[in-house]
Backbone as XML, in Angstrom:
<?xml version="1.0"?>
<chain id="A" units="angstrom">
  <residue number="1" name="MET">
    <atom name="N" x="10.778" y="21.483" z="-17.007"/>
    <atom name="CA" x="11.000" y="20.417" z="-15.651"/>
    <atom name="C" x="9.851" y="21.423" z="-14.614"/>
  </residue>
  <residue number="2" name="LEU">
    <atom name="N" x="9.617" y="20.699" z="-13.490"/>
    <atom name="CA" x="8.400" y="21.301" z="-12.765"/>
    <atom name="C" x="9.294" y="21.818" z="-11.850"/>
  </residue>
  <residue number="3" name="VAL">
    <atom name="N" x="9.370" y="22.984" z="-11.359"/>
    <atom name="CA" x="9.755" y="23.602" z="-10.112"/>
    <atom name="C" x="9.114" y="23.958" z="-9.113"/>
  </residue>
  <residue number="4" name="LYS">
    <atom name="N" x="9.277" y="23.557" z="-8.473"/>
    <atom name="CA" x="8.918" y="24.775" z="-6.850"/>
    <atom name="C" x="9.864" y="25.077" z="-5.838"/>
  </residue>
  <residue number="5" name="GLY">
    <atom name="N" x="9.705" y="25.169" z="-4.610"/>
    <atom name="CA" x="10.687" y="25.848" z="-3.702"/>
    <atom name="C" x="11.206" y="27.197" z="-3.623"/>
  </residue>
  <residue number="6" name="ARG">
    <atom name="N" x="12.830" y="27.049" z="-3.266"/>
    <atom name="CA" x="13.433" y="28.572" z="-3.049"/>
    <atom name="C" x="13.874" y="27.914" z="-4.763"/>
  </residue>
  <residue number="7" name="LEU">
    <atom name="N" x="13.086" y="29.285" z="-5.578"/>
    <atom name="CA" x="13.006" y="29.398" z="-7.274"/>
    <atom name="C" x="14.306" y="30.524" z="-7.286"/>
  </residue>
  <residue number="8" name="PRO">
    <atom name="N" x="15.153" y="30.466" z="-8.167"/>
    <atom name="CA" x="16.486" y="31.029" z="-8.350"/>
    <atom name="C" x="15.878" y="32.242" z="-9.302"/>
  </residue>
  <residue number="9" name="SER">
    <atom name="N" x="16.892" y="33.106" z="-9.120"/>
    <atom name="CA" x="16.255" y="34.647" z="-9.902"/>
    <atom name="C" x="16.241" y="34.084" z="-11.051"/>
  </residue>
  <residue number="10" name="PRO">
    <atom name="N" x="15.343" y="34.955" z="-12.257"/>
    <atom name="CA" x="14.625" y="36.048" z="-12.045"/>
    <atom name="C" x="13.317" y="35.136" z="-12.015"/>
  </residue>
  <residue number="11" name="LEU">
    <atom name="N" x="13.363" y="34.034" z="-11.600"/>
    <atom name="CA" x="12.062" y="33.487" z="-11.228"/>
    <atom name="C" x="11.404" y="34.049" z="-10.367"/>
  </residue>
  <residue number="12" name="PRO">
    <atom name="N" x="9.907" y="33.674" z="-10.318"/>
    <atom name="CA" x="8.918" y="34.272" z="-9.264"/>
    <atom name="C" x="9.337" y="33.627" z="-8.044"/>
  </residue>
  <residue number="13" name="VAL">
    <atom name="N" x="8.845" y="34.267" z="-7.006"/>
    <atom name="CA" x="8.635" y="33.120" z="-5.308"/>
    <atom name="C" x="7.270" y="33.036" z="-5.330"/>
  </residue>
  <residue number="14" name="LEU">
    <atom name="N" x="6.868" y="31.824" z="-5.410"/>
    <atom name="CA" x="5.539" y="30.922" z="-5.597"/>
    <atom name="C" x="5.455" y="30.732" z="-4.044"/>
  </residue>
  <residue number="15" name="ASN">
    <atom name="N" x="3.510" y="30.749" z="-4.110"/>
    <atom name="CA" x="3.280" y="29.729" z="-2.932"/>
    <atom name="C" x="3.583" y="28.339" z="-2.740"/>
  </residue>
  <residue number="16" name="ALA">
    <atom name="N" x="3.736" y="28.105" z="-1.564"/>
    <atom name="CA" x="4.942" y="26.671" z="-1.748"/>
    <atom name="C" x="3.412" y="25.194" z="-2.172"/>
  </residue>
  <residue number="17" name="GLU">
    <atom name="N" x="2.354" y="25.774" z="-2.484"/>
    <atom name="CA" x="1.446" y="25.018" z="-2.782"/>
    <atom name="C" x="1.771" y="24.942" z="-4.599"/>
  </residue>
  <residue number="18" name="LEU">
    <atom name="N" x="2.492" y="26.165" z="-5.425"/>
    <atom name="CA" x="2.243" y="26.273" z="-6.576"/>
    <atom name="C" x="3.405" y="25.355" z="-6.960"/>
  </residue>
  <residue number="19" name="SER">
    <atom name="N" x="3.371" y="25.261" z="-8.263"/>
    <atom name="CA" x="4.446" y="24.838" z="-9.317"/>
    <atom name="C" x="4.747" y="25.723" z="-10.487"/>
  </residue>
  <residue number="20" name="LEU">
    <atom name="N" x="6.082" y="25.808" z="-10.912"/>
    <atom name="CA" x="5.913" y="26.364" z="-11.919"/>
    <atom name="C" x="7.069" y="25.483" z="-13.304"/>
  </residue>
  <residue number="21" name="ARG">
    <atom name="N" x="6.548" y="25.453" z="-14.507"/>
    <atom name="CA" x="7.462" y="24.812" z="-15.524"/>
    <atom name="C" x="8.489" y="25.414" z="-16.279"/>
  </residue>
  <residue number="22" name="VAL">
    <atom name="N" x="9.701" y="25.091" z="-15.972"/>
    <atom name="CA" x="10.593" y="26.121" z="-16.528"/>
    <atom name="C" x="11.530" y="24.953" z="-17.645"/>
  </residue>
  <residue number="23" name="PRO">
    <atom name="N" x="12.065" y="25.292" z="-18.446"/>
    <atom name="CA" x="13.323" y="24.393" z="-19.250"/>
    <atom name="C" x="14.213" y="24.612" z="-19.060"/>
  </residue>
  <residue number="24" name="LEU">
    <atom name="N" x="14.699" y="23.392" z="-18.182"/>
    <atom name="CA" x="16.236" y="23.134" z="-17.617"/>
    <atom name="C" x="17.173" y="23.810" z="-18.033"/>
  </residue>
  <residue number="25" name="ALA">
    <atom name="N" x="17.425" y="24.398" z="-18.750"/>
    <atom name="CA" x="18.736" y="25.332" z="-20.052"/>
    <atom name="C" x="18.434" y="26.772" z="-19.198"/>
  </residue>
  <residue number="26" name="ARG">
    <atom name="N" x="17.099" y="26.926" z="-18.555"/>
    <atom name="CA" x="17.098" y="28.022" z="-18.206"/>
    <atom name="C" x="17.177" y="28.421" z="-16.446"/>
  </residue>
  <residue number="27" name="LEU">
    <atom name="N" x="17.608" y="27.488" z="-16.013"/>
    <atom name="CA" x="17.976" y="27.505" z="-14.444"/>
    <atom name="C" x="19.255" y="27.787" z="-14.508"/>
  </residue>
  <residue number="28" name="ASP">
    <atom name="N" x="19.660" y="28.784" z="-13.505"/>
    <atom name="CA" x="21.121" y="28.974" z="-13.070"/>
    <atom name="C" x="21.408" y="28.158" z="-12.110"/>
  </residue>
  <residue number="29" name="LEU">
    <atom name="N" x="22.009" y="26.924" z="-13.032"/>
    <atom name="CA" x="22.339" y="26.105" z="-11.598"/>
    <atom name="C" x="23.715" y="26.447" z="-10.729"/>
  </residue>
  <residue number="30" name="GLU">
    <atom name="N" x="24.855" y="27.072" z="-11.029"/>
    <atom name="CA" x="25.175" y="27.679" z="-9.916"/>
    <atom name="C" x="24.779" y="28.457" z="-8.692"/>
  </residue>
  <residue number="31" name="SER">
    <atom name="N" x="23.519" y="29.446" z="-9.236"/>
    <atom name="CA" x="23.028" y="30.242" z="-8.052"/>
    <atom name="C" x="21.988" y="29.338" z="-6.980"/>
  </residue>
  <residue number="32" name="ILE">
    <atom name="N" x="21.989" y="27.953" z="-7.613"/>
    <atom name="CA" x="20.802" y="27.114" z="-6.907"/>
    <atom name="C" x="21.845" y="26.643" z="-5.275"/>
  </residue>
  <residue number="33" name="GLY">
    <atom name="N" x="21.644" y="26.940" z="-4.347"/>
    <atom name="CA" x="22.509" y="25.999" z="-3.455"/>
    <atom name="C" x="22.226" y="24.724" z="-3.412"/>
  </residue>
  <residue number="34" name="GLN">
    <atom name="N" x="20.838" y="24.114" z="-2.931"/>
    <atom name="CA" x="20.982" y="22.975" z="-3.342"/>
    <atom name="C" x="18.993" y="22.481" z="-3.886"/>
  </residue>
  <residue number="35" name="ILE">
    <atom name="N" x="19.572" y="21.036" z="-4.515"/>
    <atom name="CA" x="18.537" y="21.006" z="-5.520"/>
    <atom name="C" x="17.847" y="19.316" z="-5.017"/>
  </residue>
  <residue number="36" name="VAL">
    <atom name="N" x="16.280" y="19.760" z="-4.811"/>
    <atom name="CA" x="15.541" y="18.150" z="-4.138"/>
    <atom name="C" x="14.833" y="17.291" z="-5.558"/>
  </residue>
  <residue number="37" name="LEU">
    <atom name="N" x="14.968" y="16.608" z="-5.646"/>
    <atom name="CA" x="14.796" y="15.392" z="-6.817"/>
    <atom name="C" x="13.413" y="14.933" z="-6.770"/>
  </residue>
  <residue number="38" name="VAL">
    <atom name="N" x="12.573" y="14.901" z="-6.905"/>
    <atom name="CA" x="11.850" y="13.969" z="-6.250"/>
    <atom name="C" x="10.787" y="13.060" z="-7.690"/>
  </residue>
  <residue number="39" name="GLU">
    <atom name="N" x="10.816" y="12.259" z="-7.630"/>
    <atom name="CA" x="10.682" y="11.209" z="-8.827"/>
    <atom name="C" x="8.939" y="10.898" z="-8.854"/>
  </residue>
  <residue number="40" name="SER">
    <atom name="N" x="8.387" y="11.235" z="-7.561"/>
    <atom name="CA" x="6.563" y="10.910" z="-7.764"/>
    <atom name="C" x="5.990" y="12.002" z="-7.613"/>
  </residue>
  <residue number="41" name="PRO">
    <atom name="N" x="5.260" y="12.214" z="-8.700"/>
    <atom name="CA" x="4.105" y="13.308" z="-9.128"/>
    <atom name="C" x="3.560" y="13.668" z="-7.845"/>
  </residue>
  <residue number="42" name="ASP">
    <atom name="N" x="3.225" y="12.767" z="-7.204"/>
    <atom name="CA" x="2.218" y="12.933" z="-5.992"/>
    <atom name="C" x="3.172" y="13.606" z="-5.173"/>
  </residue>
  <residue number="43" name="SER">
    <atom name="N" x="4.260" y="13.000" z="-4.599"/>
    <atom name="CA" x="4.990" y="13.448" z="-3.615"/>
    <atom name="C" x="5.517" y="14.809" z="-3.722"/>
  </residue>
  <residue number="44" name="PHE">
    <atom name="N" x="5.834" y="15.210" z="-5.207"/>
    <atom name="CA" x="5.812" y="16.454" z="-5.418"/>
    <atom name="C" x="5.411" y="17.534" z="-5.422"/>
  </residue>
  <residue number="45" name="ASP">
    <atom name="N" x="3.528" y="17.374" z="-6.425"/>
    <atom name="CA" x="2.692" y="17.696" z="-5.398"/>
    <atom name="C" x="2.450" y="18.495" z="-4.066"/>
  </residue>
  <residue number="46" name="ASP">
    <atom name="N" x="2.333" y="17.329" z="-3.433"/>
    <atom name="CA" x="2.539" y="17.392" z="-1.743"/>
    <atom name="C" x="3.421" y="17.452" z="-1.149"/>
  </residue>
  <residue number="47" name="TRP">
    <atom name="N" x="4.628" y="18.112" z="-1.613"/>
    <atom name="CA" x="5.804" y="18.451" z="-0.888"/>
    <atom name="C" x="5.262" y="19.788" z="0.205"/>
  </residue>
  <residue number="48" name="HIS">
    <atom name="N" x="4.621" y="20.783" z="0.230"/>
    <atom name="CA" x="4.631" y="21.625" z="1.161"/>
    <atom name="C" x="4.094" y="21.282" z="2.182"/>
  </residue>
  <residue number="49" name="VAL">
    <atom name="N" x="3.222" y="19.880" z="2.374"/>
    <atom name="CA" x="2.873" y="19.387" z="3.261"/>
    <atom name="C" x="3.900" y="18.416" z="3.716"/>
  </residue>
  <residue number="50" name="TYR">
    <atom name="N" x="4.738" y="18.120" z="3.226"/>
    <atom name="CA" x="5.568" y="16.403" z="4.043"/>
    <atom name="C" x="6.654" y="17.190" z="5.244"/>
  </residue>
  <residue number="51" name="PRO">
    <atom name="N" x="6.764" y="16.445" z="5.984"/>
    <atom name="CA" x="7.614" y="17.142" z="7.252"/>
    <atom name="C" x="8.630" y="16.655" z="6.288"/>
  </residue>
  <residue number="52" name="ALA">
    <atom name="N" x="9.416" y="17.720" z="5.790"/>
    <atom name="CA" x="10.742" y="17.527" z="5.156"/>
    <atom name="C" x="11.927" y="18.297" z="6.421"/>
  </residue>
  <residue number="53" name="PRO">
    <atom name="N" x="13.212" y="16.779" z="6.342"/>
    <atom name="CA" x="13.960" y="17.533" z="7.431"/>
    <atom name="C" x="14.502" y="18.669" z="7.464"/>
  </residue>
  <residue number="54" name="ALA">
    <atom name="N" x="14.687" y="19.782" z="8.047"/>
    <atom name="CA" x="15.682" y="21.240" z="8.337"/>
    <atom name="C" x="16.156" y="21.530" z="7.082"/>
  </residue>
  <residue number="55" name="GLU">
    <atom name="N" x="16.690" y="20.432" z="6.492"/>
    <atom name="CA" x="18.217" y="21.161" z="5.344"/>
    <atom name="C" x="17.661" y="21.006" z="4.240"/>
  </residue>
  <residue number="56" name="LEU">
    <atom name="N" x="16.679" y="20.536" z="3.869"/>
    <atom name="CA" x="15.893" y="20.837" z="2.698"/>
    <atom name="C" x="15.175" y="21.784" z="2.467"/>
  </residue>
  <residue number="57" name="ALA">
    <atom name="N" x="14.834" y="22.802" z="3.656"/>
    <atom name="CA" x="13.631" y="23.644" z="3.683"/>
    <atom name="C" x="13.963" y="24.503" z="2.125"/>
  </residue>
  <residue number="58" name="ASP">
    <atom name="N" x="15.160" y="24.914" z="2.001"/>
    <atom name="CA" x="15.487" y="25.948" z="1.325"/>
    <atom name="C" x="16.127" y="25.721" z="0.397"/>
  </residue>
  <residue number="59" name="SER">
    <atom name="N" x="15.514" y="24.684" z="-0.307"/>
    <atom name="CA" x="15.793" y="23.777" z="-1.610"/>
    <atom name="C" x="14.729" y="24.230" z="-2.653"/>
  </residue>
  <residue number="60" name="LEU">
    <atom name="N" x="15.721" y="24.207" z="-4.242"/>
    <atom name="CA" x="15.218" y="24.381" z="-5.599"/>
    <atom name="C" x="14.314" y="22.840" z="-5.567"/>
  </residue>
  <residue number="61" name="VAL">
    <atom name="N" x="13.155" y="22.191" z="-5.550"/>
    <atom name="CA" x="12.732" y="21.067" z="-5.659"/>
    <atom name="C" x="12.142" y="20.746" z="-7.364"/>
  </residue>
  <residue number="62" name="LEU">
    <atom name="N" x="12.567" y="19.884" z="-7.521"/>
    <atom name="CA" x="12.077" y="19.265" z="-8.990"/>
    <atom name="C" x="11.783" y="18.524" z="-8.994"/>
  </residue>
  <residue number="63" name="TYR">
    <atom name="N" x="10.849" y="18.504" z="-9.846"/>
    <atom name="CA" x="9.814" y="17.143" z="-10.334"/>
    <atom name="C" x="10.722" y="16.185" z="-11.354"/>
  </residue>
  <residue number="64" name="ARG">
    <atom name="N" x="11.015" y="14.771" z="-11.079"/>
    <atom name="CA" x="12.028" y="14.433" z="-11.913"/>
    <atom name="C" x="11.479" y="13.871" z="-13.467"/>
  </residue>
  <residue number="65" name="GLY">
    <atom name="N" x="10.120" y="13.927" z="-13.729"/>
    <atom name="CA" x="9.209" y="13.472" z="-14.846"/>
    <atom name="C" x="9.903" y="12.183" z="-15.480"/>
  </residue>
  <residue number="66" name="HIS">
    <atom name="N" x="8.979" y="11.747" z="-16.707"/>
    <atom name="CA" x="9.173" y="10.679" z="-17.507"/>
    <atom name="C" x="10.442" y="11.171" z="-19.111"/>
  </residue>
  <residue number="67" name="GLY">
    <atom name="N" x="11.088" y="9.880" z="-19.559"/>
    <atom name="CA" x="11.788" y="10.322" z="-20.559"/>
    <atom name="C" x="12.614" y="11.111" z="-20.460"/>
  </residue>
  <residue number="68" name="GLY">
    <atom name="N" x="12.681" y="12.258" z="-21.826"/>
    <atom name="CA" x="13.792" y="12.882" z="-21.902"/>
    <atom name="C" x="14.146" y="13.542" z="-20.554"/>
  </residue>
  <residue number="69" name="LEU">
    <atom name="N" x="12.835" y="14.749" z="-20.157"/>
    <atom name="CA" x="13.579" y="14.939" z="-18.542"/>
    <atom name="C" x="14.139" y="14.040" z="-17.598"/>
  </residue>
  <residue number="70" name="ALA">
    <atom name="N" x="12.964" y="13.029" z="-17.251"/>
    <atom name="CA" x="14.221" y="12.217" z="-16.708"/>
    <atom name="C" x="16.009" y="11.823" z="-16.871"/>
  </residue>
  <residue number="71" name="ARG">
    <atom name="N" x="15.796" y="11.912" z="-18.059"/>
    <atom name="CA" x="17.453" y="11.599" z="-18.582"/>
    <atom name="C" x="18.103" y="12.914" z="-18.105"/>
  </residue>
  <residue number="72" name="ARG">
    <atom name="N" x="17.570" y="13.710" z="-18.694"/>
    <atom name="CA" x="18.592" y="15.411" z="-18.442"/>
    <atom name="C" x="18.608" y="15.528" z="-16.987"/>
  </residue>
  <residue number="73" name="ALA">
    <atom name="N" x="17.553" y="14.554" z="-16.117"/>
    <atom name="CA" x="17.885" y="15.363" z="-14.766"/>
    <atom name="C" x="18.417" y="14.128" z="-13.768"/>
  </residue>
  <residue number="74" name="ARG">
    <atom name="N" x="19.209" y="12.969" z="-14.979"/>
    <atom name="CA" x="20.100" y="12.249" z="-14.085"/>
    <atom name="C" x="21.471" y="12.696" z="-13.429"/>
  </residue>
  <residue number="75" name="GLY">
    <atom name="N" x="21.791" y="13.596" z="-14.307"/>
    <atom name="CA" x="23.196" y="14.466" z="-14.069"/>
    <atom name="C" x="23.203" y="15.774" z="-12.820"/>
  </residue>
  <residue number="76" name="LEU">
    <atom name="N" x="21.984" y="15.727" z="-12.339"/>
    <atom name="CA" x="22.034" y="17.175" z="-12.067"/>
    <atom name="C" x="22.370" y="16.618" z="-10.242"/>
  </residue>
  <residue number="77" name="PRO">
    <atom name="N" x="23.252" y="17.559" z="-9.665"/>
    <atom name="CA" x="23.668" y="17.072" z="-8.328"/>
    <atom name="C" x="22.656" y="17.711" z="-7.144"/>
  </residue>
  <residue number="78" name="ALA">
    <atom name="N" x="21.859" y="16.491" z="-6.953"/>
    <atom name="CA" x="20.849" y="17.141" z="-6.146"/>
    <atom name="C" x="20.654" y="15.730" z="-5.055"/>
  </residue>
  <residue number="79" name="ILE">
    <atom name="N" x="19.399" y="15.981" z="-4.224"/>
    <atom name="CA" x="19.245" y="15.024" z="-3.475"/>
    <atom name="C" x="17.601" y="14.274" z="-3.757"/>
  </residue>
  <residue number="80" name="TRP">
    <atom name="N" x="18.600" y="12.924" z="-4.073"/>
    <atom name="CA" x="16.688" y="12.345" z="-5.054"/>
    <atom name="C" x="15.413" y="11.761" z="-3.982"/>
  </residue>
  <residue number="81" name="ILE">
    <atom name="N" x="14.387" y="12.161" z="-4.224"/>
    <atom name="CA" x="13.598" y="11.465" z="-3.374"/>
    <atom name="C" x="12.830" y="10.926" z="-3.903"/>
  </residue>
  <residue number="82" name="ARG">
    <atom name="N" x="12.587" y="9.560" z="-3.395"/>
    <atom name="CA" x="12.110" y="8.431" z="-3.959"/>
    <atom name="C" x="10.610" y="8.245" z="-3.032"/>
  </residue>
  <residue number="83" name="PRO">
    <atom name="N" x="9.920" y="7.369" z="-3.772"/>
    <atom name="CA" x="8.496" y="7.246" z="-2.682"/>
    <atom name="C" x="8.452" y="6.486" z="-1.589"/>
  </residue>
  <residue number="84" name="GLY">
    <atom name="N" x="8.221" y="6.941" z="-0.480"/>
    <atom name="CA" x="8.369" y="6.193" z="0.897"/>
    <atom name="C" x="9.589" y="7.068" z="1.381"/>
  </residue>
  <residue number="85" name="TRP">
    <atom name="N" x="10.078" y="8.113" z="1.038"/>
    <atom name="CA" x="10.901" y="8.983" z="1.877"/>
    <atom name="C" x="10.130" y="9.363" z="3.183"/>
  </residue>
  <residue number="86" name="ALA">
    <atom name="N" x="9.333" y="9.779" z="2.866"/>
    <atom name="CA" x="8.678" y="10.559" z="4.348"/>
    <atom name="C" x="8.999" y="9.764" z="5.698"/>
  </residue>
  <residue number="87" name="ALA">
    <atom name="N" x="9.023" y="8.167" z="5.026"/>
    <atom name="CA" x="9.136" y="7.063" z="6.697"/>
    <atom name="C" x="10.454" y="7.210" z="6.816"/>
  </residue>
  <residue number="88" name="GLY">
    <atom name="N" x="11.333" y="7.740" z="5.998"/>
    <atom name="CA" x="12.657" y="7.804" z="6.033"/>
    <atom name="C" x="13.619" y="6.534" z="5.702"/>
  </residue>
  <residue number="89" name="LYS">
    <atom name="N" x="12.923" y="6.118" z="4.386"/>
    <atom name="CA" x="13.262" y="4.940" z="3.637"/>
    <atom name="C" x="13.908" y="5.204" z="2.793"/>
  </residue>
  <residue number="90" name="SER">
    <atom name="N" x="13.649" y="5.857" z="1.755"/>
    <atom name="CA" x="14.273" y="6.616" z="0.241"/>
    <atom name="C" x="14.912" y="8.027" z="-0.247"/>
  </residue>
  <residue number="91" name="CYS">
    <atom name="N" x="15.971" y="8.598" z="1.003"/>
    <atom name="CA" x="16.187" y="9.926" z="0.627"/>
    <atom name="C" x="18.211" y="9.444" z="0.091"/>
  </residue>
  <residue number="92" name="GLY">
    <atom name="N" x="18.323" y="10.090" z="-1.134"/>
    <atom name="CA" x="19.612" y="9.696" z="-0.964"/>
    <atom name="C" x="20.097" y="10.652" z="-2.132"/>
  </residue>
  <residue number="93" name="ARG">
    <atom name="N" x="21.904" y="10.708" z="-1.802"/>
    <atom name="CA" x="22.284" y="12.133" z="-2.429"/>
    <atom name="C" x="22.678" y="11.623" z="-3.677"/>
  </residue>
  <residue number="94" name="ARG">
    <atom name="N" x="23.034" y="12.011" z="-4.987"/>
    <atom name="CA" x="23.380" y="11.623" z="-6.036"/>
    <atom name="C" x="24.726" y="12.329" z="-6.707"/>
  </residue>
</chain>
């Protein structure tokens, strides 16, 4: 999975523009406070420039991906961000 935002230990702290590819099984989901799952690759890449609500500031941000990655992401306790979310239309909890 591609991840950015507040990465759990032992992953490094990244600049806001950067992301890291990490196998989902290597993420310690118990140590993550909140997950934001982004469906659009463009929205994921530009996450750092969107005016995200304050409650999402310390989230681990995941790109949902396609195929097998998308299927594995379905079961995550995440806030899903769909295209159009910046306009306040498509943000939902799963």
